[in-house]
Phi, psi and omega in degrees: 000133182293138182281141174268124179245165186228147172199169176255139174230167175253134179210131171054036176083006178233162172269127183236134173274130175237146166253142184209159179204145171085176177225152180130200178302138185285134173233118183257126185241124186247124184272175180242208184251138350260093187231192182207181173310331188298339180293345179257021184300330179277334183277324184305305181292326182294315179291326177295317179296334180276000175100024181239157171266100186266128183230128178230110179273159154285115183288166183315126178097357187238150167054233183262017174261151181304149177234086180304151185286314187297138176302318182292356176285355185245028177288163179296327176299317181293317184291323174290326174294325173300316183298311180291332176293332174298319178298317179298315181298328181267002178070032182250140178282323184211166181204167165264134180249133179235138178217152176233144179057231178300333176296336178292308173303325174300317180293312179304310185288329174298319181295322182283318182284331183231064184296336180277352181252333181245111191274347178197161183219139173233136182233140178243129174085311187253115180287169176281119187247138178288162177295128180286170180284344180229160170306144187306316183294327174294319179295318179300315182297324177289321184288314190264346177056236181270010181268154179293137168219124191301327181291331174284323178297328182284352188291321186282115182304133174096335184292301180292324178304314182300318182290313181296320188274350176296325177206088187299320182298310181297318182298312182292319178301314181291314182299317181289314184297312190285347175262000183269166177288354181275338182287146174302154181305125178059019181295122177075000187237026180291175181294132180224157176292155182289358173273000180288162170264169184304311189259011179298127181084354177268124175274151176290124183301145177295324185215134177280158179301153184295336185282351176238113185277169175301321179293321174300311179300319180298325178297313178300315183299314179304318183287316183284333172293330179280318189261336190077188187244002185304313181302312179296316181294331179297338176299317180296330186277004177249007185297318178289324178295320176300317179305322177284311189287333185252027183302330182291346180270005181301122178078004180291129181277157168266109186272341183287160170306137185221150178230135175234131181233132179209158174270144182283356174252017177278122179297336177297322182293330179287333182268323189259122181289123182275336187297330184294340179296335186300323180272331183275337182233083188292333182255058190249137167244133181244134178233126175251135182253108182302132176079000181272141177264214189283331190269061196313303188284344175271322181288322185229063185298320183297311180294318179296315179301315182297317181292317180296316181292320176297319178296313180298321180289340181279347187286000000 
């Protein structure tokens, strides 16, 4: 099994921690919230063994990567510039970019903004979505009305941080469990008023899913107890700013070969329309994983690895 090594690089004006394994064509893997490079722990050695140079950073605001103070430092323009800056730091002309959760929009937008640098794209959980008619938070308020929606709850600086950081272990256990395919249908996530907190009404699960060990959870806890959650939450606070700044990408297609993988128990799939991708991503293959929840590459590493390697080998 290929060894995972770690180092710091400079990209787009920040210091970034990367985990990497293998040699060959570069594959850049971007994680989401609240995760770390560690969410790709099963993919790094598998892709390395398949003949690729697999690289997974702690993205801006997470882990051992810099976490700039200003909220506007976490726009999609900055995050995609970070991604292409990794290629520059590694001396590579091009790469395949893969993303999960927030890493998926980072991957999609990197492919559109830098088509000469990213030769293919794979996204997990979050489909490629067109620009909406209104800023996202306005749309969410119309859709959810007086009901709780976590992306709106995350908007006010300091509020979600206080709740997550009051008990990091309980917060991570609940967040991971209730978004997984192991949780009962709609468990802990029923309709609540918008005055609720994130974890209100959620009980701490008696047992975590088999795919995340105590050691895995401890790794996440150690990092988030040290850094807090502000960097990751600031991504949500730029959704309206992205809507303004990336207006020129409205209707822009992803022309590169593309792969989309999701679990059929992922709540994101229920919210985000997948059908629109057919016209926007003409060279798309879609894979649905029965019984899988939101943490795609961690819940189903064997299936995800097989699909990613087949896709990479097909390029």
